[in-house]
C-alpha positions in Angstrom: -78.2 15.8 79.8 -77.4 19.5 79.4 -81.1 20.4 78.6 -82.6 17.8 80.9 -81.8 19.6 84.1 -83.2 23.0 83.1 -86.3 21.3 81.8 -86.7 19.4 85.1 -86.2 22.7 87.0 -88.9 24.3 84.7 -91.3 21.9 86.4 -90.0 22.8 89.9 -90.3 26.5 88.9 -93.9 26.2 87.7 -94.8 24.1 90.8 -93.3 26.8 93.1 -95.0 29.6 91.2 -98.4 27.8 91.4 -98.0 27.0 95.1 -97.0 30.6 95.9 -99.8 32.0 93.8 -102.4 29.8 95.4 -101.1 30.7 98.8 -101.8 34.3 98.1 -105.3 33.6 96.8 -106.2 31.4 99.8 -104.7 33.9 102.2 -106.7 36.7 100.5 -109.9 34.7 101.1 -109.1 33.6 104.7 -108.3 37.1 106.1 -111.7 38.7 105.1 -113.5 35.6 106.2 -111.9 36.0 109.7 -112.8 39.7 109.8 -116.3 38.9 108.7 -116.8 36.2 111.3 -115.4 38.5 114.1 -117.2 41.8 113.3 -120.4 40.7 111.5 -121.2 37.3 113.0 -119.8 38.2 116.4 -117.4 35.3 117.0 -113.7 35.2 116.3 -112.3 32.0 114.9 -108.7 31.3 116.1 -107.5 29.6 112.9 -107.6 32.3 110.2 -104.6 34.3 111.4 -102.1 31.4 111.9 -103.2 29.9 108.6 -102.8 33.2 106.8 -99.3 33.6 108.3 -98.3 30.1 107.3 -99.5 30.8 103.7 -97.5 34.1 103.7 -94.4 32.1 104.7 -95.0 29.6 101.9 -95.4 32.5 99.5 -92.3 34.2 100.7 -89.9 31.4 100.5 -91.1 29.6 97.4 -91.9 32.9 95.6 -88.4 34.1 96.5 -86.9 31.1 94.7 -89.1 31.7 91.7 -88.1 35.4 91.6 -84.4 34.4 91.8 -84.7 32.1 88.8 -86.7 34.7 86.8 -84.2 37.4 87.7 -87.0 39.5 89.1 -85.8 39.7 92.6 -85.1 43.1 94.2 -81.7 44.3 93.4 -80.0 47.6 94.2 -78.2 48.3 90.9 -77.3 51.9 91.5 -73.7 51.1 92.4 -73.1 48.1 90.2 -74.5 49.8 87.0 -71.8 52.5 87.4 -69.0 49.9 87.6 -66.9 48.7 84.6 -68.3 45.6 82.9 -65.7 43.2 84.3 -66.6 44.4 87.9 -70.3 44.1 87.2 -69.7 40.5 86.2 -67.7 39.9 89.4 -70.4 41.5 91.5 -72.9 39.1 89.8 -70.8 36.1 90.7 -70.5 37.4 94.3 -74.3 37.6 94.5 -74.5 34.0 93.2 -72.0 32.8 95.8 -73.8 34.7 98.6 -77.2 33.2 97.4 -75.5 29.8 97.5 -74.4 30.3 101.1 -77.8 31.7 102.1 -79.8 28.9 100.5 -77.5 26.3 102.2 -78.0 28.0 105.5 -81.8 28.0 105.0 -81.7 24.3 104.0 -79.5 23.1 106.8 -80.7 25.2 109.7 -84.3 25.2 108.5 -84.4 21.4 108.5 -82.9 21.4 112.0 -85.6 23.8 113.1 -88.3 21.7 111.6 -87.0 18.5 113.3 -86.5 20.2 116.7 -90.1 21.6 116.8 -92.0 18.6 115.5 -93.2 17.8 119.1 -94.7 21.2 119.6 -98.1 22.4 118.5 -99.7 25.7 117.9 -102.4 26.7 120.4 -104.9 27.8 117.6 -104.1 24.7 115.5 -103.4 21.8 118.0 -103.5 19.2 115.1 -100.5 20.9 113.3 -97.0 20.3 114.6 -94.9 23.5 114.6 -92.2 21.7 112.6 -94.5 21.6 109.6 -95.1 25.4 109.8 -91.4 25.9 109.4 -91.1 23.5 106.4 -91.2 26.3 103.7 -87.8 27.5 105.0 -85.8 24.5 104.1 -87.9 23.8 101.0 -87.4 27.3 99.8 -83.7 27.0 100.6 -83.5 23.7 98.6 -85.3 25.2 95.6 -83.2 28.3 95.6 -80.1 26.2 95.9 -81.1 24.2 92.8 -81.8 27.5 90.9 -78.4 29.0 92.0 -76.6 25.8 90.9 -78.5 25.9 87.7 -77.4 29.5 87.1 -73.8 28.7 87.8 -73.8 25.6 85.6 -76.0 26.8 82.7 -76.1 30.6 83.0 -79.1 32.8 83.7 -82.5 31.2 82.9 -84.3 34.5 82.6 -85.0 34.0 78.9 -86.4 30.5 79.1 -89.9 30.3 77.6 -91.4 29.1 80.9 -90.0 32.2 82.7 -91.0 34.8 80.1 -94.7 35.7 80.2 -94.6 38.2 77.3 -94.1 35.5 74.7 -97.5 34.1 75.3 -99.3 37.4 74.9 -97.3 38.3 71.8 -98.1 35.0 70.1 -101.7 35.2 70.9 -101.9 38.8 69.6 -103.0 40.3 72.8 
């Protein structure tokens, strides 16, 4: 049981990483296409900008969860690095508790936001309910919550093979 949960979360981690990565790739294709249509072809499509913004939201919230699990999120360590080791550990636990609270907030209030805006539509995308555009917020909150609980229960997962990229390049001799 102890290893089943981290292995299951490895799958969630990889899925979030792929979704976030594909979001950036598609966004990087959509934006130039919108610029090309507007300035070269002479007509401006309404859909590229809202789709690109939606993809950025997906990247932000799912990519943030991935970064948390990998331990690669932005951290200001100037103060904590100068603290004694016991206080550094206490600060780390405080960060985990604050991340727990933040992810719960995102999950609960993000879900409420999605439900309350399901009857609204975007002008540029009338087929897409606004509630779906907010869906990355509670999903990112849920995934981050799972990763925080995993860290609290099993410790940091930054050295798991699925998280470390360098082990692939070293094994292949690159």
